[in-house]
N, C-alpha and C positions, 0 to 999 in steps of 0.2 A: 657238656657233662650230663645234663638231664636226658639227652637222647641216648646216651650210653646206658643209663638206668633202664630206659624203655626196652632196649635190646636185650639186656640181661633178664628183665622180667619175662620177655617173650621166650627166651631160651629156656628159662627155668620152667615156664608153663608147659612148653613142649616136652621137656625132659620128664617132668613129673606126670604128665599125661601119658607118655609112653610107658613109664614104669607102672602106672595104674592099670593100663591095658594088659601088660605082660603079667602083672600079679593076678589079675582076674583070670587070664588064660591058664595060669599055672595053679589056680585053685586057692588063692589067698585073698578072700573077699575083704578082710579087715585092712590089709595093706593097700588093696585097690581103692577102698573107700578113702583112706587117709591120703594117699597120693592124689586121688581125684579132687579132694577138698583143697589140697595145697595148690594144685594146678589151677583150680578156679580162682583161688585167692590171688595167685600170680597174674592171672588174666585181668582181674580188677585193678591190680597195681599198674599193669601195662596201660590200661585205659586212663588211669589217673595221671600218669606221667605224660601221656600224649596230650591230655587236656591242659596240663600245666605248661608244657612247651608251646602249645598253640596260643594260650593266653599271653605268655611272655612275648611271643612274636607280634601278636596284635598290639600289645602295649608298646613295643619298640616302634612299630609303624605309626601308631598314634603320636608318640613323642617326636619322631622325626618330622611328621607333618606339622605338628605344633611348632617345632623349632623353625621349620622352613617359613611358616607364616610370620613368625616373629622377626626373622631375618628380613623377609620381604617388606614387612611393615616398617621396620627401622630404616631400611634402604629408601623406601618411598618417602618417609618423613624427612630423612636427611637431604634428599634431592629437593624436596619442597622448600626446605630452609635455605638452600643455596640460591634459589631463584630470586 
């Protein structure tokens, strides 16, 4: 789900950036400035979503590694008890 937000932010950034460029070419500096500001804001959103997803996956890897250590530890402990 988060990666879809990232793609939506990128698409909106590109769209507003293109609109800003066209507005400037057609002589509407106010619209160009407004769309440029929105495009920049969308770019910041895109980076934020990328970082959120990256941290989420880092947390998943950490939890999986922790879980595997717990399972291994329990298995070793159980083996020692049977001897």
